[in-house]
TORZA-886714 format. One record per residue: residue in three letters; x, y, z of N, C-alpha, C, O, CB in turn. Coordinates in steps of 0.05 Angstrom, whole numbers, plus 32768, in hexadecimal, padded with zeros to 4 digits. Glycine has a CB too. Example, Ala and Ser with C-alpha at 12.3 -4.5 7.8 and 13.67 -1.06 7.14 Angstrom:
<pts>
ALA81087F8E809C80F67FA6809C81087FBE809C811D7FBE80A980E27FA780B5
SER81017FD3808E81117FEB808F81028001809D810C801780A1811A7FF48072
</pts>
This chain:
<pts>
UNK80CA80757E6B80C880927E6A80C7809B7E4D80D880937E3D80E0809F7E78
UNK80B480AB7E4580B180B47E2A80C880C77E2380D180D67E34809680C27E26
UNK80D280C57E0980E780D77E0280DE80F47E0180C880FB7DFA80F280D07DE6
UNK80F181067E0A80EA81237E0A80E8812E7DEE80D981417DE980FF81327E1A
UNK80F881227DDC80F7812B7DC080EF81147DAF80FD80FF7DAE811381377DB7
UNK80D981167DA180CF81007D9080E180FC7D7880EC810F7D6C80B381057D87
UNK80E580E37D7080F580DD7D5880E380DB7D3F80ED80D77D29810480C37D5D
UNK80C980DE7D4380B780DB7D2D80A480F37D2C809B80FD7D4180A780C17D2F
UNK809D80FB7D14808B81117D10806E81087D17806680F17D11808C811C7CF3
UNK805F811A7D23804381147D2A803381117D10803781217CFD803781297D3C
UNK802080FE7D0F800F80FC7CF77FFB81137CF67FF881227D09800180E17CF7
UNK7FEE81167CE07FDC812C7CDC7FC5812C7CF07FBA81417CF77FD1812C7CBF
UNK7FBD81147CF87FA681117D0B7FAF810D7D287FA181027D387F9480FA7D02
UNK7FC781167D2E7FD381127D497FC1811D7D5F7FBB81107D737FEE811E7D4B
UNK7FB881367D5C7FA781427D707F8C81347D737F8281327D897FA2815F7D6A
UNK7F82812A7D5D7F69811B7D5E7F6C81017D6E7F5B80F97D7E7F5F81147D42
UNK7F8380F47D6A7F8880DB7D797F8B80E17D977F8180D27DA77FA180CD7D6E
UNK7F9980F77D9D7F9E80FE7DB97F8481067DC77F8181037DDF7FB281157DBB
UNK7F7181107DB77F58811A7DC37F4381047DC97F2E810A7DD47F4B812E7DB0
UNK7F4980EB7DC27F3780D57DC97F3380D37DE77F4780D37DF67F4280BA7DBD
UNK7F1A80D27DF07F1580D27E0C7F1C80B77E197F1880A27E0D7EF780D87E11
UNK7F2780B87E317F2F809F7E3E7F17808F7E487F01809A7E4C7F4280A47E55
UNK7F1B80757E4C7F0680637E577F1280567E707F28804C7E6F7EFE804E7E42
UNK7F0380577E867F0C804A7E9E7F0E802C7E997EFB801F7E907EF9804F7EB6
UNK7F2680207E9F7F2B80047E997F197FF27EAA7F0E7FDE7EA07F487FFD7E9E
UNK7F177FF77EC37F087FE67ED67EF37FF67EE57EF87FFE7EFB7F1B7FD87EE9
UNK7EDB7FFA7ED97EC680087EE77EBE7FF77F007EBB7FDF7EFE7EAD800D7ED5
UNK7EBC80047F177EB77FF67F307E9B7FF87F3A7E957FF17F517ECA80007F45
UNK7E8980027F297E6D80057F317E607FEB7F3A7E4D7FEB7F4A7E5D80127F1B
UNK7E697FD57F2E7E5D7FBB7F357E687FAF7F4F7E5D7F9B7F587E627FA77F1E
UNK7E7D7FBA7F5A7E887FB07F737E767FB67F8A7E6A7FCC7F8B7EA47FBB7F78
UNK7E737FA47F9C7E647FA97FB47E747FBC7FC67E8A7FB67FCE7E5E7F8F7FC4
UNK7E697FD37FCC7E787FE77FDC7E7C7FDC7FF97E6C7FCE80037E6A80027FDD
UNK7E927FE480057E977FDB80217E827FE880337E7A7FFE802F7EB37FE3802A
UNK7E7A7FD980487E667FE3805B7E727FF7806F7E767FF080867E587FCC806A
UNK7E77800F80667E86802280767E78802980907E85802D80A47E8C803B8066
UNK7E5D802B808F7E4E803280A77E52801C80BC7E55802280D47E30803680A1
UNK7E51800380B37E557FEC80C67E717FED80D17E757FE980E97E517FD180B7
UNK7E857FF380C17EA17FF580CA7EA4800B80DF7EB1800880F37EB47FF980B3
UNK7E98802280D97E9A803980EC7E8D803281067E998039811B7E8D805280E0
UNK7E76802681067E69801F811F7E79800A812F7E7C800C81477E4D80138119
UNK7E857FF781207E957FE2812D7EAE7FEF81397EB77FE7814F7E9D7FCC8119
UNK7EBA8002812B7ED2800F81357ECD801E814F7EDF802081607EDD80238120
UNK7EB5802881537EAF8037816C7EB0802481847EB4802E819A7E948044816A
UNK7EAC800A81807EAC7FF781967EC77FEA819A7ECB7FDB81AE7E977FE28191
UNK7EDA7FF081897EF47FE181897F067FEA819F7F07800281A67F017FE4816E
UNK7F167FD781A97F2B7FDD81BC7F457FD381B17F477FC081A27F247FD081D8
UNK7F5B7FE081BA7F757FD881B07F7E7FBE81BC7F7C7FBA81D47F8A7FEE81B6
UNK7F877FAC81AB7F907F9281B47FAD7F8C81AF7FB97F7981B97F7F7F7C81A7
UNK7FBA7F9D819E7FD67F9881987FE27FB2818C7FD47FC381817FDA7F808185
UNK7FFC7FB4818E800A7FCA818080277FC1817A80327FB18189800A7FE48191
UNK80327FCC8165804D7FC6815D805A7FE18155804E7FEF8144804E7FB18145
UNK80717FE78160807F7FFF815880957FF7814480A67FE7814B808C800E8171
UNK80938002812D80A67FFC811780BD8010811980B98028811580997FFD80FB
UNK80D68008811F80EC801A812180F38028810780ED801D80F18105800C812C
UNK80FF803F81088108804D80F0811B803C80E0812C802E80EC8115806880F7
UNK8118803C80C6812A802C80B48129800E80B9813C800080B58146803680B6
UNK8112800580C2810F7FE880C780F27FE080C380E17FF180BC81187FE180E5
UNK80EC7FC780C680D07FBD80C280C97FAA80D880DA7F9E80E580CE7FAF80A6
UNK80AF7FA780DD80A47F9480F0808B7F8780E3807E7F9380D2809D7FA2810B
UNK80847F6F80ED806C7F6280E480567F6580FA805C7F6C811180717F4480DF
UNK803D7F6180F280277F62810580117F5080F980107F4A80E1801D7F7F8109
UNK7FFE7F48810A7FE87F3881027FCD7F45810A7FCB7F51811F7FEA7F1B810E
UNK7FB97F4180F87F9F7F4D80FD7F8A7F3880F57F8B7F2C80DF7F9B7F6780EC
UNK7F787F3281077F627F1F81007F4D7F2C80EF7F497F4480F07F567F14811A
UNK7F407F1C80DE7F2A7F2680CF7F157F3380E17F0E7F2780F67F1D7F0F80BE
UNK7F0C7F4A80DA7EF87F5880EA7F057F6C80FE7EF67F79810D7EE87F4580F9
UNK7F1F7F6D80FF7F2D7F8181107F367F9880FF7F367F9780E67F457F74811E
UNK7F3E7FAD810C7F497FC580FF7F677FC881067F707FBF811B7F397FDF8108
UNK7F767FD480F37F917FDB80FA7F977FF780EF7F8D7FFF80DB7FA57FC680EE
UNK7FA7800580FF7FAE802180F97FCC802480F77FDB801A81087FA28033810F
UNK7FD5803280E37FF1803A80E07FF3805880E67FE6806880D87FFC803380C3
UNK8003805F80F98005807B81028021808681008035807781047FFB807D811F
UNK8023809F80FA803C80AE80FB804280B68118803080C08126803C80C780E9
UNK805A80B18121806380B9813C807E80C6813A808F80BE812A806380A1814F
UNK808280DA8149809C80E8814C80A380FA813580AF8110813A80B280D4814F
UNK809D80F3811C80A481048106809980F980EC809080E280EB80C281078104
UNK8099810980D6808D810080BD809C80E880B180B480E980AE808D811780A9
UNK808E80D380AB809A80B980A3808780AA8091806F80AA809680A180A880BC
UNK8091809F807B8080808E806A808780718070809C806A807B80858094804C
UNK8074805F806980778043806E806F80328056805D803980478067803A8086
UNK807C801B805380758008803D80687FF0804980737FE2805B808F8000802D
UNK804F7FEA8040803E7FD6804C803A7FBE803A80327FC1802380237FE28054
UNK80407FA68045803A7F8D803880247F7F804980247F80806180537F7A8035
UNK80127F71803B7FFD7F6280497FFA7F46803C7FFC7F4380237FE27F708048
UNK7FF67F32804D7FF27F1780437FDA7F0A80527FD37F138068800B7F058047
UNK7FCE7EF680467FBC7EE480547FCD7ED580687FE07EC780607FAC7ED18041
UNK7FC77ED680817FD97ECB80967FDB7EAC80927FEF7EA1809A7FCE7ED180B1
UNK7FC77E9F80867FC77E8280827FD27E7A80677FD67E6280627FAC7E778086
UNK7FD77E8D80557FE07E87803A7FEF7E9F802F7FE27EB180257FC87E7F8028
UNK80097E9F803280197EB6802980187EBA800B801F7ECF800080367EB38032
UNK800E7EA57FFC800A7EA97FDF7FF47EBC7FD97FF37EC77FC380057E8E7FD3
UNK7FE27EC07FEB7FCD7ED57FE87FD77EEE7FF57FD87EF0800E7FB17ECB7FF4
UNK7FDE7F017FE57FEA7F197FF07FDF7F327FE17FD17F307FCE80097F187FEC
UNK7FE77F497FEB7FDD7F627FE07FE67F657FC37FFD7F607FBC7FE87F7A7FF0
UNK7FD27F6C7FB27FD67F707F957FD47F8D7F8F7FBE7F987F8A7FC17F5F7F85
UNK7FEB7F9B7F907FEA7FB87F8C7FE17FC07F707FD37FD47F6D80067FC47F92
UNK7FE97FB17F5C7FE27FB87F417FC47FB87F3C7FB97FCA7F307FF07FA67F2D
UNK7FB67FA37F457F997FA17F417F8B7FB57F537F767FC07F4C7F8F7F857F47
UNK7F967FBA7F6B7F8A7FCE7F7D7F8C7FE97F6F7F797FF97F707F997FCF7F98
UNK7FA27FEF7F637FA680087F547F92800A7F3C7F86801F7F387FC3800B7F49
UNK7F8F7FF47F2E7F7C7FF47F177F5F7FF87F207F5080047F117F7F7FD97F08
UNK7F587FEF7F377F3D7FF27F417F38800C7F4E7F2280187F4B7F367FDB7F54
UNK7F4B80167F5E7F46802D7F6F7F5680467F687F52805C7F737F4B80267F8B
UNK7F6A80437F567F7A805A7F4F7F9680597F5B7F9C80467F697F6C80747F57
UNK7FA5806D7F567FC2806E7F5D7FC780717F7B7FDB80697F857FD080837F4F
UNK7FB4807D7F897FB780837FA67F9D807B7FB47F87807F7FAA7FBD80A17FAA
UNK7FA080707FCC7F8980657FDA7F8180777FF27F9180867FFC7F8F80497FE5
UNK7F6780767FF97F5D808480107F448075801A7F3E805F80127F5880A2800A
UNK7F358082802B7F1E807680397F0A806980267F03807580127F10808C8049
UNK7F038051802C7EF0803F801E7EFD803080077EF1801E7FFB7ED9804F8013
UNK7F16803680007F2580267FEC7F2E800C7FF97F32800B80127F3D80357FE1
UNK7F317FF77FE97F387FDD7FF37F537FD47FE87F5B7FDB7FD27F227FC97FEC
UNK7F617FC47FF87F797FB67FEF7F717F9A7FE77F647F8C7FF67F8F7FB68006
UNK7F787F927FCE7F6F7F797FC37F857F657FC27F9D7F6C7FC27F647F7D7FA6
UNK7F7D7F4B7FC37F917F367FC47F987F2C7FA77F897F327F947F877F1E7FD5
UNK7FAD7F1D7FA67FB87F137F8C7FA77EFD7F817F967EF17F8F7FD47F0A7F90
UNK7FAB7EF87F677F9E7EE17F5A7FA77EC77F677FBE7EC57F6F7FA37EE17F3B
UNK7F967EB37F697F7B7EB07F5E7F657EB97F717F4E7EB57F6B7F767E947F55
UNK7F6C7EC57F877F587ECC7F9B7F4A7EE67F957F317EE77F967F667ECE7FB7
UNK7F597EFB7F8F7F4E7F157F887F367F1D7F987F1F7F1D7F8E7F487F167F6A
UNK7F3A7F237FB17F247F2B7FC37F2F7F417FD67F477F447FD97F197F137FD4
UNK7F1E7F507FE27F277F657FF57F357F58800D7F2C7F4580197F107F767FFF
UNK7F4C7F6380147F5A7F5A802C7F5A7F6F80427F5B7F68805A7F777F538025
UNK7F577F88803B7F557F9E804E7F477FB580417F4A7FBA80297F717FA68059
UNK7F387FC480517F2A7FDC80487F337FF380597F347FF280717F0B7FD8804A
UNK7F3A8009804B7F428021805A7F29802E80667F16803580577F5180358047
UNK7F29803280807F11803D808E7F15805980987F028067809E7F0A802B80A5
UNK7F2E8063809A7F33807E80A37F4F808780997F62807780997F31808080C2
UNK7F5180A080927F6980AB80877F6B80C9808E7F5C80D980837F6A80A78068
UNK7F7D80D080A17F7E80EC80A97F8B80FE80947F8B811680977F8E80EE80C3
UNK7F9680F2807F7FA1810280697F8E810480517F97810B803B7FBC80F78060
UNK7F7480FC80557F6280FD803E7F5D811980337F53811C801D7F4880F08045
UNK7F65812D80437F628149803A7F75815180247F71816480167F65815C8051
UNK7F8B814180217FA08149800F7F9881497FF17F9F815B7FE27FB981388013
UNK7F8981347FEA7F8081327FCE7F9881307FBB7FAC81227FC17F6F814A7FC6
UNK7F97813E7FA47FAD813F7F917FB7815C7F907FA7816E7F8D7FA481357F75
UNK7FD1815F7F927FDC817A7F927FE281837F757FDC81757F627FF6817C7FA3
UNK7FED819B7F727FF281A77F58800681977F478008819B7F2F7FFA81C37F5A
UNK801681877F54802A81767F46801E815B7F3E802B814C7F30804281727F57
UNK800581567F467FFA813B7F42800081277F577FFC810F7F54800381317F27
UNK800B81317F6E8013811F7F847FFC811A7F977FEA812B7F9A802A812B7F93
UNK7FFC81037FA37FE880FC7FB77FF580E77FCA800C80DF7FC67FCE80F07FAB
UNK7FE780DF7FDF7FF280CE7FF37FE780B17FF27FD180AD7FE77FEE80D9800F
UNK7FF6809E7FFE7FEE808280007FED80757FE47FD7806E7FDB7FD3807F800E
UNK800480737FD78003806A7FBB8007804C7FB88012803E7FC8801980787FAB
UNK7FFC80437FA1800080277F98800D80277F7D800780167F6C7FE580177F98
UNK801E803B7F78802D803C7F5E804A80367F628057802A7F50802980577F52
UNK8056803D7F79807280367F7E807480197F878060800D7F8F807D80497F94
UNK808B800E7F85808F7FF27F8D80987FF07FAA80887FE67FBA80A47FE57F7A
UNK80AF7FF87FB080BB7FF97FCB80D97FFE7FC580E37FF37FB280B67FDF7FDC
UNK80E6800E7FD5810380117FD181107FF67FD681097FE87FE9810F80287FE3
UNK81247FEF7FC681317FD57FC9814F7FD77FC381577FE97FB581237FC17FB5
UNK815E7FC47FCD817B7FC67FCA81857FC07FAE819B7FC87FA781897FB37FDD
UNK81757FB37F9E817D7FAD7F82817C7FC67F71818E7FCC7F62816A7F977F77
UNK81667FD57F7381647FEF7F64817980027F6E818580117F5F81487FFA7F67
UNK817D80037F89819280147F9481AD800E7F8881BC80207F81819280127FB3
UNK81B37FF47F8781CD7FEC7F7C81CF7FF37F5E81E47FFB7F5481D17FCE7F80
UNK81B87FEF7F4F81B87FF57F3381BD80137F2D81CC80197F1B819D7FED7F27
UNK81B180247F3D81B280417F3881CA804F7F4681D580627F3B8199804E7F40
UNK81D180457F5D81E680537F6E81FE80427F758212804D7F7E81D9805D7F86
UNK81FC80277F71821180167F7B820F80127F9981FD801E7FA5822D80227F73
UNK822080027FA482207FFE7FC1820D7FE97FCA81FD7FDE7FBA821A80187FCE
UNK820E7FE47FE481FD7FD07FF081EF7FDC800881FA7FDF801E820F7FB77FFA
UNK81D67FE4800381C67FF1801981B17FDD802381A27FD1801281B9800B800F
UNK81B07FD8803D81A07FC2804781867FCA805581787FB9806081B17FB3805B
UNK81807FE4805681687FED806481537FF8805181418007805A816F80018079
UNK81557FF08037813E7FF6802581267FE7803081287FD3803E81457FED8008
UNK810E7FF1802880F57FE4803280F37FC7802B80EA7FB7803B80DD7FF38028
UNK80FC7FC0801380FC7FA4800A810C7F93801E81027F7D802681077FA17FEE
UNK81247F9B802581347F8C803881287F8C805481297F78806281507F978038
UNK811E7FA3805C81117FA5807680FA7F91807880F87F82808C81077FC1807C
UNK80E97F90806480D27F7E806480DB7F61806380CF7F50807080BF7F84804C
UNK80F07F5C805480FB7F40805281057F37806D80FE7F20807681127F3F803E
UNK81147F47807B811E7F40809681077F3B80A981077F2880B981317F5580A1
UNK80F47F4D80A980DE7F4B80BC80CD7F3180B780C67F2480CA80CB7F6380BA
UNK80C87F2B809E80B97F13809880C97EFA809E80BE7EE780A880B17F13807A
UNK80E37EFA809880F37EE3809F80F37EDE80BD80F27EC780C681107EE78095
UNK80F57EF380CD80F47EF080EA80DA7EE580F380D97ED4810580FA7F0B80F8
UNK80C47EEF80E780A97EE680EF80A57EC880E8809A7EB980F880937EF680E2
UNK80AE7EC080D080A97EA580C780BE7E9180D180BA7E7980D180A87EA480A9
UNK80D57E9C80DA80EB7E8B80E280F77E7C80CA80FF7E6580CC80E27E7680F6
UNK80F87E8B80B381037E7F809B811B7E8F809181237EA3809D80ED7E7E8085
UNK81277E86807B813E7E94807081357EAE8063811E7EB2805C814D7E82805C
UNK81497EC0806081437ED98051813B7ED38035812A7EE1802A815C7EEB8052
UNK81487EC0802881417EB9800C81247EB0800981177EB87FF681547EA38002
UNK811B7EA0801C80FF7E97801B80EC7EAE802080D87EB1801280FA7E80802F
UNK80F27EBE803580E17ED5803B80DF7EE8802480C97EF3801F80EB7EE38055
UNK80F57EED801780F57F01800180E27EFB7FEB80D77F0D7FDE81117F037FF6
UNK80DC7EE17FE680C97EDA7FD180AD7EE37FD7809C7EE57FC580CA7EBC7FCD
UNK80A77EE97FF0808C7EF17FF880897F0F7FFA80727F197FFB80857EE58013
UNK809F7F1E7FF9809D7F3C7FFB80947F467FE0809E7F3E7FCB80B97F488003
UNK80817F597FE080747F627FC880707F807FC780767F8E7FDB80597F547FC5
UNK80657F8A7FB180607FA67FAE804D7FB07FC4803C7FA17FCD80557FAC7F92
UNK80507FC97FCC80467FD27FE580307FE77FE1802B7FF17FCB805C7FDE7FF6
UNK80227FED7FF7801480067FFB80278019800880308014801E7FF98002800B
UNK802D802F7FFB8040804380068030805680188026806A8010804E80537FEF
UNK802F804E8031801F805D8045802C8078804B8044807A8050801D804D8060
UNK801C808D8049802480A9804E803780B58038803C80CD8039803280AB8069
UNK804080A58025805280AF8011804380C07FFD802D80B97FF5806180988003
UNK804F80D77FF6804380EA7FE3805180E77FC8806980ED7FC6804481077FED
UNK804380DE7FB4804F80D67F9A803D80DE7F83802680E67F86805580B97F99
UNK804880DB7F6B803880DF7F53804A80DA7F3B806080CE7F3D802C80FC7F51
UNK804180E37F23805180E17F0B805580FD7EFF8042810C7EFE804380CE7EF6
UNK806D81027EF68072811C7EEA8062811E7ED0805F810A7EC2809081207EE4
UNK805881367ECA804781397EB2805781397E98804C81337E83803781527EB5
UNK807181417E99808081437E81808D81287E79808C81217E61809681577E83
UNK809881197E8C80A581007E86809780E77E90809F80D17E8A80C181017E90
UNK808280EB7EA1807480D57EAC808480C57EC0807F80AD7EC5806C80C27E96
UNK809880D17ECD80A980C37EE1809C80C47EFC808F80D87F0480C580D07EE1
UNK80A080AF7F0A809680AC7F2680A680C07F3880BE80C07F378099808F7F30
UNK809780D07F4780A580E37F59809B80E07F75808580D57F7A80A281007F4F
UNK80AB80E97F8880A380EB7FA480A881077FAE80B981157FA280B280D67FB6
UNK809B810F7FC2809F812A7FCE809981277FEC808F81137FF5808D81407FC1
UNK80A0813C7FFB809C813A8018808081338020806D813F801780A481558025
UNK807E811E80308063811580398056812A804B80648136805B806580FA8047
UNK803C812E8048802E8140805A802881348075801D814280878014814A804E
UNK8030811B807A802A810E80938038811C80AB804F812580A8803280F08092
UNK802A811D80C18035812880DA802E811580F1801B810680EF802B814580DF
UNK803D8116810780378105811E801A81078126800F811D81298049810B8135
UNK800D80F181297FF080F0812F7FDF80E881187FC980DF811B7FE7810A813A
UNK7FE980EC80FF7FDB80E380E87FDB80C480E77FED80B780F07FE780EF80CE
UNK7FC580B980DA7FC4809C80D87FB4809480C07FA480A380B57FB8809080F2
UNK7FB8807B80B97FA8806D80A47F9D805480B17FAD804480BC7FB98067808A
UNK7F83805080B17F77803980BF7F68802780AC7F5C803080987F64804480D5
UNK7F69800D80B27F5F7FF880A17F4D7FE580B07F4F7FE280C87F767FE98093
UNK7F3A7FD880A17F2A7FC280AC7F357FA9809E7F377FA880867F0C7FC680A7
UNK7F3B7F9580AE7F467F7C80A37F2F7F6A80997F1E7F6280A97F577F6C80B8
UNK7F2E7F6580807F197F5580747F1E7F3780777F0C7F2780787F157F5C8056
UNK7F387F3080797F407F14807E7F567F1480937F607F2A809A7F4A7F068063
UNK7F5D7EFD809D7F737EFB80B07F8D7F0380A27F957EF8808E7F767EDE80BC
UNK7F9B7F1780AE7FB17F2380A07FCB7F2080B07FCC7F2280C87FAC7F41809B
UNK7FE17F1D80A17FFC7F2280AA80067F3A809C80057F3C8083800F7F0980A5
UNK800F7F4E80AA80197F67809E80367F6A80A580417F6080B880097F7F80A8
UNK80447F798093805F7F82809980617F9F809080597FA6807A80757F70808A
UNK806C7FB080A1806F7FCC809B808C7FD5809F80987FCF80B3805C7FDD80AE
UNK80967FE3808A80B17FEE808C80AF800C808E80A1801A808080C17FE68072
UNK80BE801780A180C2803480A480D8803C809180F08038809680C8803D80C2
UNK80D18048807A80E3804B806380FB805C806B80F9806F807A80D48059804C
UNK811380548061812B80648066812B80808059813D8090805E81448055805C
UNK811680858049811380A0803E810680B48051810480CB804A8104809E8025
UNK80FD80AB806880EF80BD807B80D580C7806F80C380B7806A810180D48082
UNK80D480E1806A80BB80EC805D80BE80EC803F80AC80F6803180B681088068
UNK80D480E1803480D980DF801880D980FA800A80D080FC7FF380C480CD800B
UNK80E4810E801780E68128800B80FF812B7FFA8100813E7FEA80E6813D8021
UNK811281197FFC812A811C7FEC813481027FE0813881017FC8814081287FFD
UNK813880EE7FF0814280D47FE6813A80BE7FF8813380C2800F816180D57FE2
UNK813C80A57FED813A808E7FFF8151807C7FFA816380827FEA811F80807FFB
UNK8151806580078168805280058182805E800E8197805A8001816A80477FE9
UNK8181806C8024819A807780308195807D804D817E807C805781A480908021
UNK81AA8085805B81A7808C807881A780AA807B81AB80B4809181BE80808088
UNK81A280B9806681A480D68067818A80E38072818C80F7808181A980E1804C
UNK817380D8806C815A80E48074815480E08091815C80CC809D814380D98063
UNK814680F3809D813C80F080B9812580DC80B8811280DF80A98133810B80C5
UNK812780C780C8811280B280C9810780AF80E5811480B580F9811F809780BF
UNK80EE80A580E580DF80A280FE80D0808880FF80CC807C80EA80CC80BA8102
UNK80C8807F811780B980668119809C806A810E80938080810A80B7805D8136
UNK808F805481098073805281038065803F81178071802B811F806E804980E5
UNK804D8046811E803F80358132802880278124801880338116803480478149
UNK8026800D8129800F7FFC81207FFF7FF48138800A7FE9814B80197FE3810F
UNK7FE57FFA81387FD37FF2814E7FBD7FE181437FB37FE6812D7FC8800B815D
UNK7FB57FCD81527F9F7FBB814A7F887FBE815D7F8C7FBF81767FA97F9D8149
UNK7F707FC081537F587FC581637F437FB0815D7F3E7FA981467F4C7FE1815D
UNK7F377FA481727F237F90816F7F087F9B81787F057FA4818E7F2A7F778180
UNK7EF37F9A81667ED97FA3816D7ECA7F8F817F7ED27F7881817EC87FAA8155
UNK7EB47F97818B7EA37F85819A7E997F6F81877E967F73816F7E8C7F9381A7
UNK7E947F5781927E8C7F4081827E737F4481717E717F3A815B7E897F288194
UNK7E607F53817C7E477F57816E7E477F70815C7E327F7781527E307F588182
UNK7E5E7F7D815A7E5F7F96814B7E5F7F92812D7E5B7FA4811D7E777FA68153
UNK7E647F7981247E667F7381077E527F5F80FE7E577F4F80EC7E827F6A8100
UNK7E3B7F5F810A7E267F4C81037E1F7F5080E67E197F6680DD7E0D7F4F8115
UNK7E1F7F3A80D77E187F3B80BA7E317F3C80A87E2F7F3880907E077F5280B5
UNK7E487F4280B47E607F4480A37E6D7F2980A27E6E7F1A80B67E747F5980AF
UNK7E787F22808B7E877F0980877EA07F1080777EA07F2280667E767EF38079
UNK7EB77F02807C7ECE7F06806B7EC87F00804E7EB87EEE80487EE57EF38074
UNK7ED37F0F803B7ECC7F0C801F7ED57EF080147EE97EE5801C7EDA7F22800E
UNK7EC47EE680027ECA7ECD7FF57EE17ED07FE27EE67EE67FD87EB17EC27FE7
UNK7EEF7EBA7FDC7F037EBB7FC77EF67EC07FAC7EDE7EBB7FA97F137EA07FC6
UNK7F057EC97F997EFA7ED07F7F7EEB7EB97F727EF37EA17F757F107ED97F6C
UNK7ED57EBF7F647EC47EAA7F597ECC7E9E7F3E7EBE7E8C7F357EA97EB57F56
UNK7EE17EA87F327EEA7E9C7F197EF07E7E7F1C7EFE7E777F2F7F027EAB7F0D
UNK7EE77E6D7F0A7EE97E507F0F7F057E457F087F0B7E2E7F0F7ED47E417EFE
UNK7F167E547EFA7F327E4D7EF87F3A7E3B7EE17F517E327EE17F397E407F11
UNK7F297E357ECE7F317E237EB97F417E307EA37F507E237E957F187E177EAC
UNK7F407E4B7EA17F4E7E5B7E8D7F497E517E717F5B7E517E607F6C7E5A7E93
UNK7F307E477E6D7F287E3F7E527F307E237E4A7F2C7E1C7E337F337E527E3F
UNK7F3B7E147E5C7F437DF87E567F2F7DE47E627F327DCC7E5F7F5F7DF27E60
</pts>
C-alpha cells in the first residue's frame, strides 16, 4: 500500500513522468479467439448429465469432460463462490489466476479463458455465458468475477483477527479435495490454489490501491457458464462471506448454496474442435 504522505519531495519533472502513457504488457491480438459460435451451437444441443449442490460455508468437487459445459448458479440468495480447477489426470496442471489476469484483465466474462499453470499454459475453460455481464465497472472501479483476490484462508484470518476459523474458502476447498482424492488434508492443501472469485464484486481503491469487496449484484437465477477445454476436476466453495457486503471468514454473514450443473452436447455438435495442445515452449531455458 502506497504511503498517504510521501517522505520525499517530488522532482521537478514529476508530472512529466506520471504523464507517460501505459503499454499493455501482454497484447492478445495474436491469440486464436475461442470459437464462440461453435460453442453456442453445441450448447443448444446439450443435456444435463450431472449436478452438485454446494452447501453454504462449504465446498464440493465436480468433474467435467473436455467438450462439456458447466454452469455455476446462484440459488436461494446472493452468494459468491471460490473456484479451483485442475487437469483431472494431472493436478500439477491447474488454474493460473495470475497469468489469466495478465492476459484478460482483473475480472472475467464471456469469451475470456482460464489458463493453466506452467509448463502447460493452455486454455482449460472458456466462459461462454454470464448473466452479470451487464454490470461492467461501477463508479468505485468494482466489477464481478475477479482474478485479483486469492481466497479467504485461516492463516490470514489468524494473522489479522486471531482465532481458529475453519470455514474459510481455503479450508473448504482443502476438505473437499481431500475427500475426493481420499488423501490427507496436508496433501490436499498443496493443490489448493488462487481462485476465480465467481460473482464476487471487487476492485482496488483509487487512493490507497487496496483490494476491496462490496455487495455482489448476483441474485438467484444468475449464472456463469463455461466450456471445458480439457478434462477437469473442479472444486467450488460457497464463501462464508455470503455476498461479501461486509466481511468474510466468519459466521456472521447470511450464506446460501451454489449449484453446479454439467451439460453434455450431442456427439456431432463439436466437429472440428480439439482440446488445446500443451504450450509449445521446448523447455531448455537456455541450457
